[in-house]
DRENGU-394119 format. One record per residue (C-alpha): x, y, z. Coordinates in steps of 0.1 Angstrom, whole numbers. Example, Ala and Ser with C-alpha at 12.3 -4.5 7.8 and 13.67 -1.06 7.14 Angstrom:
% DRENGU-394119
@c1: 123&c2: -45&c3: 78 .
@c1: 137&c2: -11&c3: 71 .
//
This chain:
% DRENGU-394119
@c1: 721&c2: 1330&c3: 1006 .
@c1: 686&c2: 1331&c3: 1019 .
@c1: 673&c2: 1322&c3: 986 .
@c1: 688&c2: 1290&c3: 974 .
@c1: 689&c2: 1280&c3: 1010 .
@c1: 651&c2: 1278&c3: 1007 .
@c1: 656&c2: 1260&c3: 975 .
@c1: 671&c2: 1232&c3: 992 .
@c1: 649&c2: 1233&c3: 1017 .
@c1: 620&c2: 1228&c3: 994 .
@c1: 641&c2: 1202&c3: 971 .
@c1: 648&c2: 1183&c3: 1003 .
@c1: 609&c2: 1180&c3: 1004 .
@c1: 604&c2: 1165&c3: 973 .
@c1: 637&c2: 1139&c3: 971 .
@c1: 617&c2: 1108&c3: 971 .
@c1: 621&c2: 1085&c3: 1006 .
@c1: 624&c2: 1055&c3: 991 .
@c1: 655&c2: 1065&c3: 969 .
@c1: 673&c2: 1075&c3: 999 .
@c1: 665&c2: 1044&c3: 1018 .
@c1: 679&c2: 1023&c3: 994 .
@c1: 711&c2: 1043&c3: 986 .
@c1: 715&c2: 1047&c3: 1029 .
@c1: 706&c2: 1005&c3: 1027 .
@c1: 733&c2: 1001&c3: 1003 .
@c1: 758&c2: 1020&c3: 1021 .
@c1: 751&c2: 1002&c3: 1054 .
@c1: 748&c2: 968&c3: 1040 .
@c1: 779&c2: 974&c3: 1020 .
@c1: 800&c2: 986&c3: 1056 .
@c1: 785&c2: 956&c3: 1070 .
@c1: 796&c2: 930&c3: 1045 .
@c1: 819&c2: 940&c3: 1022 .
@c1: 840&c2: 963&c3: 1040 .
@c1: 871&c2: 950&c3: 1021 .
@c1: 859&c2: 966&c3: 990 .
@c1: 861&c2: 995&c3: 977 .
@c1: 837&c2: 1029&c3: 969 .
@c1: 846&c2: 1048&c3: 942 .
@c1: 830&c2: 1083&c3: 948 .
@c1: 828&c2: 1108&c3: 909 .
@c1: 818&c2: 1135&c3: 895 .
@c1: 831&c2: 1165&c3: 871 .
@c1: 834&c2: 1196&c3: 877 .
@c1: 815&c2: 1213&c3: 909 .
@c1: 799&c2: 1180&c3: 909 .
@c1: 833&c2: 1163&c3: 915 .
@c1: 841&c2: 1187&c3: 941 .
@c1: 807&c2: 1178&c3: 966 .
@c1: 819&c2: 1140&c3: 953 .
@c1: 855&c2: 1141&c3: 970 .
@c1: 839&c2: 1162&c3: 1000 .
@c1: 817&c2: 1130&c3: 1004 .
@c1: 840&c2: 1103&c3: 1000 .
@c1: 864&c2: 1122&c3: 1025 .
@c1: 834&c2: 1112&c3: 1052 .
@c1: 831&c2: 1079&c3: 1034 .
@c1: 865&c2: 1074&c3: 1048 .
@c1: 863&c2: 1092&c3: 1079 .
@c1: 834&c2: 1067&c3: 1082 .
@c1: 857&c2: 1034&c3: 1075 .
@c1: 848&c2: 1031&c3: 1042 .
@c1: 876&c2: 1020&c3: 1015 .
@c1: 868&c2: 1048&c3: 997 .
@c1: 884&c2: 1062&c3: 960 .
@c1: 877&c2: 1097&c3: 940 .
@c1: 878&c2: 1091&c3: 903 .
@c1: 912&c2: 1114&c3: 888 .
@c1: 935&c2: 1105&c3: 914 .
@c1: 968&c2: 1084&c3: 906 .
@c1: 956&c2: 1057&c3: 931 .
@c1: 926&c2: 1047&c3: 927 .
@c1: 921&c2: 1008&c3: 923 .
@c1: 910&c2: 987&c3: 896 .
@c1: 870&c2: 986&c3: 907 .
@c1: 854&c2: 954&c3: 899 .
@c1: 825&c2: 927&c3: 917 .
@c1: 815&c2: 934&c3: 949 .
@c1: 829&c2: 972&c3: 948 .
@c1: 806&c2: 1002&c3: 951 .
@c1: 805&c2: 1033&c3: 925 .
@c1: 788&c2: 1065&c3: 933 .
@c1: 785&c2: 1090&c3: 906 .
@c1: 772&c2: 1120&c3: 907 .
@c1: 755&c2: 1142&c3: 881 .
@c1: 727&c2: 1168&c3: 876 .
@c1: 723&c2: 1165&c3: 837 .
@c1: 729&c2: 1126&c3: 845 .
@c1: 748&c2: 1126&c3: 805 .
@c1: 783&c2: 1140&c3: 812 .
@c1: 799&c2: 1122&c3: 790 .
@c1: 829&c2: 1117&c3: 809 .
@c1: 811&c2: 1104&c3: 840 .
@c1: 785&c2: 1078&c3: 823 .
@c1: 811&c2: 1063&c3: 804 .
@c1: 833&c2: 1055&c3: 837 .
@c1: 800&c2: 1048&c3: 853 .
@c1: 797&c2: 1022&c3: 824 .
@c1: 827&c2: 1006&c3: 828 .
@c1: 820&c2: 1003&c3: 868 .
@c1: 791&c2: 981&c3: 852 .
@c1: 807&c2: 961&c3: 831 .
@c1: 837&c2: 953&c3: 862 .
@c1: 801&c2: 941&c3: 878 .
@c1: 803&c2: 972&c3: 899 .
@c1: 773&c2: 980&c3: 920 .
@c1: 760&c2: 1013&c3: 908 .
@c1: 743&c2: 1042&c3: 922 .
@c1: 737&c2: 1074&c3: 904 .
@c1: 729&c2: 1109&c3: 919 .
@c1: 711&c2: 1131&c3: 894 .
@c1: 681&c2: 1156&c3: 881 .
@c1: 669&c2: 1127&c3: 859 .
@c1: 656&c2: 1101&c3: 864 .
@c1: 653&c2: 1090&c3: 826 .
@c1: 692&c2: 1100&c3: 817 .
@c1: 716&c2: 1076&c3: 806 .
@c1: 732&c2: 1074&c3: 839 .
@c1: 699&c2: 1064&c3: 858 .
@c1: 693&c2: 1038&c3: 830 .
@c1: 724&c2: 1023&c3: 839 .
@c1: 723&c2: 1027&c3: 879 .
@c1: 716&c2: 997&c3: 904 .
@c1: 701&c2: 1024&c3: 925 .
@c1: 690&c2: 1061&c3: 917 .
@c1: 682&c2: 1095&c3: 939 .
@c1: 668&c2: 1122&c3: 920 .
@c1: 679&c2: 1153&c3: 934 .
@c1: 658&c2: 1183&c3: 920 .
@c1: 682&c2: 1212&c3: 911 .
@c1: 691&c2: 1231&c3: 883 .
@c1: 717&c2: 1219&c3: 860 .
@c1: 736&c2: 1234&c3: 835 .
@c1: 724&c2: 1219&c3: 801 .
@c1: 686&c2: 1232&c3: 817 .
@c1: 670&c2: 1252&c3: 795 .
@c1: 630&c2: 1247&c3: 790 .
@c1: 644&c2: 1206&c3: 801 .
@c1: 636&c2: 1218&c3: 841 .
@c1: 607&c2: 1235&c3: 835 .
@c1: 583&c2: 1216&c3: 857 .
@c1: 608&c2: 1213&c3: 887 .
@c1: 613&c2: 1247&c3: 887 .
@c1: 571&c2: 1252&c3: 885 .
@c1: 575&c2: 1224&c3: 913 .
@c1: 593&c2: 1247&c3: 935 .
@c1: 581&c2: 1280&c3: 929 .
@c1: 611&c2: 1291&c3: 913 .
@c1: 601&c2: 1321&c3: 882 .
@c1: 642&c2: 1327&c3: 883 .
@c1: 676&c2: 1310&c3: 880 .
@c1: 689&c2: 1315&c3: 914 .
@c1: 722&c2: 1304&c3: 901 .
@c1: 743&c2: 1300&c3: 874 .
@c1: 747&c2: 1264&c3: 859 .
@c1: 746&c2: 1234&c3: 880 .
@c1: 747&c2: 1254&c3: 916 .
@c1: 714&c2: 1242&c3: 924 .
@c1: 720&c2: 1208&c3: 920 .
@c1: 752&c2: 1211&c3: 932 .
@c1: 745&c2: 1229&c3: 965 .
@c1: 713&c2: 1203&c3: 970 .
@c1: 737&c2: 1173&c3: 966 .
@c1: 762&c2: 1184&c3: 986 .
@c1: 733&c2: 1187&c3: 1018 .
@c1: 713&c2: 1160&c3: 1010 .
@c1: 751&c2: 1138&c3: 1013 .
@c1: 758&c2: 1154&c3: 1042 .
@c1: 726&c2: 1142&c3: 1053 .
@c1: 734&c2: 1110&c3: 1046 .
@c1: 771&c2: 1109&c3: 1067 .
@c1: 747&c2: 1118&c3: 1100 .
@c1: 727&c2: 1087&c3: 1087 .
@c1: 753&c2: 1068&c3: 1082 .
@c1: 766&c2: 1081&c3: 1116 .
@c1: 739&c2: 1070&c3: 1134 .
@c1: 738&c2: 1032&c3: 1117 .
@c1: 771&c2: 1022&c3: 1119 .
@c1: 771&c2: 1033&c3: 1153 .
@c1: 799&c2: 1062&c3: 1151 .
@c1: 808&c2: 1089&c3: 1168 .
@c1: 825&c2: 1121&c3: 1157 .
@c1: 852&c2: 1114&c3: 1180 .
@c1: 854&c2: 1077&c3: 1161 .
@c1: 856&c2: 1098&c3: 1126 .
@c1: 884&c2: 1120&c3: 1143 .
@c1: 905&c2: 1093&c3: 1148 .
@c1: 903&c2: 1089&c3: 1110 .
@c1: 908&c2: 1128&c3: 1098 .
@c1: 941&c2: 1137&c3: 1089 .
@c1: 968&c2: 1146&c3: 1108 .
@c1: 994&c2: 1162&c3: 1088 .
@c1: 975&c2: 1185&c3: 1065 .
@c1: 986&c2: 1213&c3: 1041 .
//
């Protein structure tokens, strides 16, 4: 746990503030100017689970948020916002869905470890989150060197997913301040019937 937490702390220091600001400003502007439009969050596997948690908090903040794959996802179009999470930036399902979102004229935010990935290349906003992805053999060498990691701490994409979860929780905290939302505001929207 300490090693993973230390990785996340070092990763947080290497995330580019200008990328974070672009994402937060996009979300804030979307809330204030396109509140009636939709936010679609997507990711595959564990990145999808991270996305679901983020979509839930967006809903609590007052966004009209959906998760790709749910049966209730409406059509996405102009002025909608799509947030795609993929460590490698080349997960076929997510990249194909991101391309479809762009064709539908939605704005796309990509969260990935690779700014030169296919997903990042089609995105309007890219946030690079360091982390070993499931495809990391060799291609993550420089990230591991910069962060001082010589051996994998966790299997496959765990470090990317954990770091992204913490990053997105930070985005929610920032949005709460910007949108002047209290914990009580979020609690009022929280599910009152749960399994």
